[in-house]
BAFITI-821475 format. One record per atom (N, C-alpha, C): residue in one letter; atom name; x, y, z. Coordinates in Angstrom, 3 decimals. Example, Ala and Ser with C-alpha at 12.3 -4.5 7.8 and 13.67 -1.06 7.14 Angstrom:
("A", "N", (13.190, -5.690, 7.800));
("A", "CA", (12.300, -4.500, 7.800));
("A", "C", (13.200, -3.300, 7.800));
("S", "N", (12.850, -2.250, 7.080));
("S", "CA", (13.670, -1.060, 7.140));
("S", "C", (12.900, 0.030, 7.870));
END
This chain:
("X", "N", (0.814, -1.199, 0.000));
("X", "CA", (0.000, 0.000, 0.000));
("X", "C", (0.858, 1.264, 0.000));
("X", "N", (2.024, 1.206, 0.605));
("X", "CA", (2.875, 2.393, 0.648));
("X", "C", (3.413, 2.739, -0.738));
("X", "N", (3.549, 1.735, -1.608));
("X", "CA", (4.004, 2.007, -2.964));
("X", "C", (2.966, 2.836, -3.709));
("X", "N", (1.702, 2.522, -3.515));
("X", "CA", (0.646, 3.289, -4.172));
("X", "C", (0.559, 4.717, -3.655));
("X", "N", (0.913, 4.915, -2.411));
("X", "CA", (0.897, 6.287, -1.865));
("X", "C", (2.057, 7.114, -2.395));
("X", "N", (3.203, 6.486, -2.636));
("X", "CA", (4.382, 7.209, -3.111));
("X", "C", (4.396, 7.379, -4.630));
("X", "N", (3.617, 6.595, -5.356));
("X", "CA", (3.645, 6.612, -6.817));
("X", "C", (3.342, 7.985, -7.415));
("X", "N", (2.308, 8.712, -6.973));
("X", "CA", (2.049, 10.030, -7.574));
("X", "C", (3.185, 11.032, -7.370));
("X", "N", (3.962, 10.882, -6.307));
("X", "CA", (5.057, 11.820, -6.051));
("X", "C", (6.264, 11.531, -6.924));
("X", "N", (6.328, 10.358, -7.508));
("X", "CA", (7.444, 9.994, -8.381));
("X", "C", (7.217, 10.439, -9.821));
("X", "N", (5.993, 10.806, -10.174));
("X", "CA", (5.680, 11.211, -11.542));
("X", "C", (5.959, 12.696, -11.755));
("X", "N", (6.272, 13.045, -12.976));
("X", "CA", (6.549, 14.432, -13.341));
("X", "C", (5.301, 15.033, -13.975));
("X", "N", (4.354, 15.437, -13.135));
("X", "CA", (3.086, 15.954, -13.638));
("X", "C", (3.245, 17.290, -14.349));
("X", "N", (4.152, 18.133, -13.874));
("X", "CA", (4.334, 19.436, -14.508));
("X", "C", (4.952, 19.267, -15.892));
("X", "N", (5.942, 18.389, -16.012));
("X", "CA", (6.511, 18.101, -17.326));
("X", "C", (5.475, 17.528, -18.273));
("X", "N", (4.630, 16.655, -17.763));
("X", "CA", (3.551, 16.086, -18.566));
("X", "C", (2.567, 17.171, -18.987));
("X", "N", (2.248, 18.075, -18.054));
("X", "CA", (1.304, 19.147, -18.349));
("X", "C", (1.873, 20.142, -19.361));
("X", "N", (3.178, 20.301, -19.384));
("X", "CA", (3.799, 21.192, -20.367));
("X", "C", (3.863, 20.507, -21.726));
("X", "N", (4.243, 19.252, -21.752));
("X", "CA", (4.555, 18.558, -22.997));
("X", "C", (3.329, 18.095, -23.773));
("X", "N", (2.446, 17.368, -23.157));
("X", "CA", (1.372, 16.686, -23.881));
("X", "C", (0.322, 17.633, -24.454));
("X", "N", (-0.285, 18.523, -23.666));
("X", "CA", (-1.307, 19.391, -24.273));
("X", "C", (-0.739, 20.314, -25.342));
("X", "N", (0.459, 20.799, -25.109));
("X", "CA", (1.050, 21.720, -26.080));
("X", "C", (1.383, 20.978, -27.362));
("X", "N", (1.809, 19.732, -27.252));
("X", "CA", (2.089, 18.955, -28.458));
("X", "C", (0.818, 18.744, -29.269));
("X", "N", (-0.270, 18.470, -28.605));
("X", "CA", (-1.533, 18.259, -29.317));
("X", "C", (-2.077, 19.571, -29.878));
("X", "N", (-2.035, 20.618, -29.092));
("X", "CA", (-2.566, 21.908, -29.537));
("X", "C", (-1.698, 22.506, -30.640));
("X", "N", (-0.383, 22.304, -30.553));
("X", "CA", (0.490, 22.869, -31.579));
("X", "C", (0.253, 22.227, -32.932));
("X", "N", (-0.181, 20.980, -32.949));
("X", "CA", (-0.517, 20.350, -34.222));
("X", "C", (-1.689, 21.068, -34.890));
("X", "N", (-2.642, 21.493, -34.084));
("X", "CA", (-3.793, 22.222, -34.629));
("X", "C", (-3.395, 23.639, -35.032));
("X", "N", (-2.661, 24.336, -34.164));
("X", "CA", (-2.242, 25.707, -34.473));
("X", "C", (-1.292, 25.763, -35.653));
("X", "N", (-0.526, 24.712, -35.841));
("X", "CA", (0.424, 24.698, -36.950));
("X", "C", (-0.301, 24.841, -38.286));
("X", "N", (-1.479, 24.307, -38.349));
("X", "CA", (-2.250, 24.418, -39.586));
("X", "C", (-2.724, 25.848, -39.842));
("X", "N", (-2.970, 26.598, -38.778));
("X", "CA", (-3.547, 27.933, -38.926));
("X", "C", (-2.529, 29.054, -38.885));
("X", "N", (-1.562, 28.990, -37.974));
("X", "CA", (-0.634, 30.107, -37.805));
("X", "C", (0.821, 29.727, -38.022));
("X", "N", (1.088, 28.546, -38.483));
("X", "CA", (2.459, 28.175, -38.807));
("X", "C", (3.286, 27.703, -37.625));
("X", "N", (2.681, 27.244, -36.561));
("X", "CA", (3.424, 26.668, -35.448));
("X", "C", (4.028, 27.670, -34.492));
("X", "N", (3.463, 28.856, -34.406));
("X", "CA", (4.006, 29.860, -33.489));
("X", "C", (3.823, 29.406, -32.053));
("X", "N", (4.822, 29.617, -31.234));
("X", "CA", (4.754, 29.269, -29.825));
("X", "C", (5.339, 27.907, -29.498));
("X", "N", (5.570, 27.086, -30.495));
("X", "CA", (6.107, 25.767, -30.241));
("X", "C", (7.541, 25.836, -29.728));
("X", "N", (8.332, 26.732, -30.274));
("X", "CA", (9.722, 26.872, -29.837));
("X", "C", (9.828, 27.337, -28.393));
("X", "N", (8.980, 28.267, -28.012));
("X", "CA", (8.977, 28.770, -26.640));
("X", "C", (8.559, 27.682, -25.660));
("X", "N", (7.542, 26.943, -26.009));
("X", "CA", (7.084, 25.871, -25.149));
("X", "C", (8.136, 24.773, -25.037));
("X", "N", (8.802, 24.469, -26.143));
("X", "CA", (9.868, 23.473, -26.112));
("X", "C", (10.999, 23.928, -25.207));
("X", "N", (11.337, 25.205, -25.252));
("X", "CA", (12.387, 25.739, -24.390));
("X", "C", (11.987, 25.645, -22.923));
("X", "N", (10.743, 25.967, -22.594));
("X", "CA", (10.249, 25.851, -21.220));
("X", "C", (10.309, 24.402, -20.763));
("X", "N", (9.927, 23.481, -21.641));
("X", "CA", (9.957, 22.061, -21.302));
("X", "C", (11.385, 21.579, -21.054));
("X", "N", (12.329, 21.989, -21.883));
("X", "CA", (13.727, 21.574, -21.715));
("X", "C", (14.295, 22.134, -20.420));
("X", "N", (14.001, 23.389, -20.117));
("X", "CA", (14.484, 23.983, -18.862));
("X", "C", (13.879, 23.262, -17.668));
("X", "N", (12.591, 22.949, -17.722));
("X", "CA", (11.946, 22.230, -16.617));
("X", "C", (12.567, 20.850, -16.419));
("X", "N", (12.792, 20.122, -17.507));
("X", "CA", (13.400, 18.803, -17.393));
("X", "C", (14.826, 18.898, -16.866));
("X", "N", (15.556, 19.914, -17.272));
("X", "CA", (16.928, 20.083, -16.778));
("X", "C", (16.928, 20.358, -15.274));
("X", "N", (15.983, 21.161, -14.817));
("X", "CA", (15.899, 21.463, -13.384));
("X", "C", (15.455, 20.250, -12.576));
("X", "N", (14.626, 19.393, -13.150));
("X", "CA", (14.155, 18.187, -12.468));
("X", "C", (15.257, 17.145, -12.314));
("X", "N", (16.229, 17.144, -13.203));
("X", "CA", (17.333, 16.197, -13.131));
("X", "C", (16.906, 14.793, -13.527));
("X", "N", (17.273, 13.806, -12.709));
("X", "CA", (16.972, 12.413, -13.028));
("X", "C", (15.543, 12.021, -12.696));
("X", "N", (14.739, 12.937, -12.206));
("X", "CA", (13.323, 12.660, -11.951));
("X", "C", (12.431, 13.224, -13.049));
("X", "N", (13.040, 13.686, -14.125));
("X", "CA", (12.290, 14.309, -15.218));
("X", "C", (11.661, 13.263, -16.120));
("X", "N", (10.798, 13.735, -17.015));
("X", "CA", (10.120, 12.839, -17.942));
("X", "C", (11.090, 12.329, -19.014));
("X", "N", (11.957, 13.193, -19.530));
("X", "CA", (12.990, 12.808, -20.481));
("X", "C", (14.334, 13.097, -19.817));
("X", "N", (15.113, 12.064, -19.582));
("X", "CA", (16.358, 12.207, -18.834));
("X", "C", (17.486, 12.678, -19.739));
("X", "N", (18.193, 13.720, -19.298));
("X", "CA", (19.326, 14.204, -20.068));
("X", "C", (20.492, 13.222, -20.014));
("X", "N", (20.575, 12.428, -18.945));
("X", "CA", (21.655, 11.442, -18.859));
("X", "C", (21.491, 10.362, -19.919));
("X", "N", (20.270, 10.069, -20.330));
("X", "CA", (20.038, 9.094, -21.394));
("X", "C", (20.310, 9.724, -22.752));
("X", "N", (19.933, 10.983, -22.918));
("X", "CA", (20.117, 11.658, -24.209));
("X", "C", (21.598, 11.842, -24.518));
("X", "N", (22.440, 11.898, -23.497));
("X", "CA", (23.881, 12.055, -23.716));
("X", "C", (24.534, 10.820, -24.339));
("X", "N", (23.869, 9.676, -24.275));
("X", "CA", (24.420, 8.455, -24.852));
("X", "C", (24.359, 8.523, -26.374));
("X", "N", (25.449, 8.115, -27.025));
("X", "CA", (25.551, 8.230, -28.474));
("X", "C", (24.548, 7.329, -29.190));
("X", "N", (24.342, 6.123, -28.695));
("X", "CA", (23.430, 5.215, -29.389));
("X", "C", (21.973, 5.681, -29.295));
("X", "N", (21.611, 6.426, -28.252));
("X", "CA", (20.268, 6.989, -28.143));
("X", "C", (20.088, 8.102, -29.170));
("X", "N", (21.082, 8.970, -29.274));
("X", "CA", (20.994, 10.052, -30.265));
("X", "C", (20.983, 9.491, -31.682));
("X", "N", (21.797, 8.459, -31.956));
("X", "CA", (21.829, 7.854, -33.287));
("X", "C", (20.491, 7.189, -33.610));
("X", "N", (19.886, 6.557, -32.625));
("X", "CA", (18.587, 5.930, -32.837));
("X", "C", (17.514, 6.981, -33.118));
("X", "N", (17.533, 8.079, -32.385));
("X", "CA", (16.577, 9.159, -32.620));
("X", "C", (16.751, 9.783, -33.992));
("X", "N", (18.000, 9.990, -34.399));
("X", "CA", (18.272, 10.540, -35.730));
("X", "C", (17.801, 9.580, -36.813));
("X", "N", (18.015, 8.290, -36.580));
("X", "CA", (17.549, 7.282, -37.532));
("X", "C", (16.037, 7.323, -37.663));
("X", "N", (15.328, 7.460, -36.568));
("X", "CA", (13.870, 7.518, -36.610));
("X", "C", (13.381, 8.768, -37.348));
("X", "N", (14.044, 9.887, -37.101));
("X", "CA", (13.652, 11.137, -37.767));
("X", "C", (13.867, 11.019, -39.266));
("X", "N", (15.008, 10.486, -39.664));
("X", "CA", (15.302, 10.371, -41.094));
("X", "C", (14.424, 9.313, -41.758));
("X", "N", (14.127, 8.255, -41.051));
("X", "CA", (13.290, 7.195, -41.605));
("X", "C", (11.839, 7.665, -41.755));
("X", "N", (11.381, 8.488, -40.828));
("X", "CA", (9.993, 8.949, -40.859));
("X", "C", (9.775, 10.019, -41.925));
("X", "N", (10.838, 10.698, -42.329));
("X", "CA", (10.650, 11.770, -43.309));
("X", "C", (10.840, 11.274, -44.679));
END
């Protein structure tokens, strides 16, 4: 039972609240205004994750690994 009580405190709700709605809304706004505001929101999200450290939604310690960056680049190039 104590695991269930501690579980909400381990999640990054603020990072989730910054990332997910803005990603969905920016897809809609991109059609109308050309994606304005996406860069600012991305910057806020990156700063928040950096301040959170290893408790963030996307860990910078994982992104520093070369094989993770190569895999992400492969996915971007393959999808385009």
